[in-house]
C-alpha positions in Angstrom: 0.1 -0.1 -0.2 1.5 3.4 -0.7 0.8 5.9 2.0 2.5 9.1 0.1 1.0 12.0 -1.5 3.4 13.6 -4.1 3.2 16.8 -6.2 5.9 18.4 -8.3 5.6 22.3 -8.4 8.0 24.9 -9.3 8.5 28.0 -6.9 9.9 31.2 -7.7 11.5 31.3 -4.6 15.2 30.8 -3.5 16.3 27.2 -2.5 17.3 28.7 1.1 13.6 30.2 1.3 11.8 27.0 0.5 14.2 25.3 2.9 13.2 27.5 5.7 9.6 27.0 5.0 9.6 23.3 5.2 12.0 23.5 8.4 10.4 25.8 10.6 7.1 24.8 11.5 5.5 28.6 11.9 6.7 29.4 8.2 5.8 26.2 7.0 2.3 26.9 8.7 2.1 30.4 6.9 3.0 28.6 3.4 0.6 25.7 3.9 -1.8 27.2 6.0 -1.8 25.3 9.3 -1.5 26.2 12.8 0.8 23.3 14.3 1.1 22.5 17.9 5.1 22.7 17.9 8.7 22.5 16.2 9.0 19.7 13.8 10.8 16.6 15.6 12.4 13.9 13.1 10.3 10.6 13.5 7.6 12.2 15.6 4.1 13.2 14.5 3.4 16.6 14.0 -0.2 18.0 14.5 -2.1 21.1 13.9 -5.2 22.8 12.5 -5.9 23.9 9.1 -6.4 27.4 8.7 -7.3 27.5 4.9 -10.8 29.0 4.8 -14.0 26.4 4.6 -11.3 23.6 6.0 -10.9 25.3 9.6 -12.9 22.3 10.9 -10.0 19.8 9.9 -7.0 18.5 11.7 -3.2 17.8 10.1 -1.0 15.5 11.0 2.2 14.2 9.3 5.3 12.1 10.6 8.3 14.2 10.2 
């Protein structure tokens, strides 16, 4: 069974800016519209609340 979702997009941002958005939970939340409960910890579950209008009732969860 495949438990991954993959998508490719081209961003008009520097590699450093993208890396910051993927590694800092606050910046990640701004880019992907989710309020995370705390910093990312490798191997642990990260949880939060979707903030995208119309989807605020959804929880967000991922293994880092």
